N, C-alpha and C positions, 0 to 999 in steps of 0.2 A: 490413395493413402487411407489405410484402415482407420486411423485415429480421427481423421476429419469426416469419414463417412459414417461412423457410429455415433460420435458425440461432437459434431462440428462446432456448435455454439459454445458449449462448455469449454472446449479446448481453445477456441479463438479468444474467449474472454480471459481464460487463464494466461494465454500467451501475451495478451495486451497488458495484463497486470504484472506478469513476470518482468516484462521489458520495463514497465514503468518503475517498479520498485527496485529491481536490480540496478538500473542505471542511477536511480536516486541514491541508493546505498553506495555505489562506486563513487559518485560525485562527492558525497559526504566524506567518505574515507580519504579520497585523493586530495581534497581541499578542506580539511576539517577547520583550520583556523579561519579561512575565508567564509565558510558557512556560519561559524559561530559569530564572527564579526557582523555579517549581514543580518542574521536573525536577531542578534543582540540589539542592533540598531532598529530593526523592525518592531521589537517588543519594548523599546526604551520607555514608553509611557504606559506599560501594562504591569500587572502584578507578576508577570513571568520574567521580568527583566533580569533578575538575579539568579535565575535557574536555567538559563538557556542551554548551557553545555550539558547539564544532567538530562534535561528533557529531550535534547537532540540525540543524545546517546541512547535513550530509551526508544525513540522513534527509529533510529538506525538499527537497533537490535530487532525490533519488530519487523522492519522491512526485510532484513536478512532472513529471519526465520520464515516469514510469509513467503518470500521468494523461493527458498529451498523447499518448503512444503508444497508449493504450487508446482515446482519442477518435478518433484517426486510424484505429485498427484497426476500430472500429465502422463508421466511414464506408466503409472499404475492404471490409469484409464486406458491407455494404449495396450498394455500387456495383459492386464487382469480384469479390466472393466470395473475396477473399484474406484469410488469417488471420495471416500472418507478423508484421506490425507489432503486432497485438493480442497475439500470443503473447509477443513481447519485452516489451511493457508489463506483461503479467500475470506474467511471470517476474521482472521488477523488483519487482512488488508482493510476490511471495513472498520475495524477498531482503530487502525492507524488514521484513517480518514476522519473519523470522529474526533480523535485527538487533535489532528490538524485543524479541524473546524473550530474546536474550542479555542485554540491558539489564535486563529484568524479573527474570531469574534472578539476575543479579549484585546487584541491589538487594534480593533476597530477597522480592520481591513475587509470591508464588506465585499468588494469585488473579488478579492482572493478567496473569501469564504464561499461566495457564490460559485466560483469556478470549481470548487471541490464537489459540487453537486453532480456534475457530469461523471466524475470518477465513482461517486457513491452509487449512482443509478446503475452504472455498468457492473459494479461490484455486487449490488443487490440482485441484479439479474443472474449473475453467476451463482450466488448463494441459493437462489430459488431453483435454478436448474440442477445444481449439484445435490439439492435436497430431494429432488424428484426421483 
């Protein structure tokens, strides 16, 4: 497969993040009320408690746009060898992780914040490789 032989690491990181964000977006859309209820409870003692729906909608939009850009980016890497669109998508992924980290820290969910580090490291590797 040409795509994996020319840019295997970049494509595999992009596929990992596409799956992560696409499924996350689908879950948010398919059970919006359940997600809002869960996250509202999660943030009940933070300054975010009254803004959950709005912030979740922003995160959903970022996840959808990032997923679409990364899908287009994989296609462009495969067909044209271009990485720019994939880079924008993965940068949006990094931004969404930073937003989630802020939320987890404000909610004092330190294990949840810590678990985001794995995704952030993978995303930063992708940013680095796509910038090369």
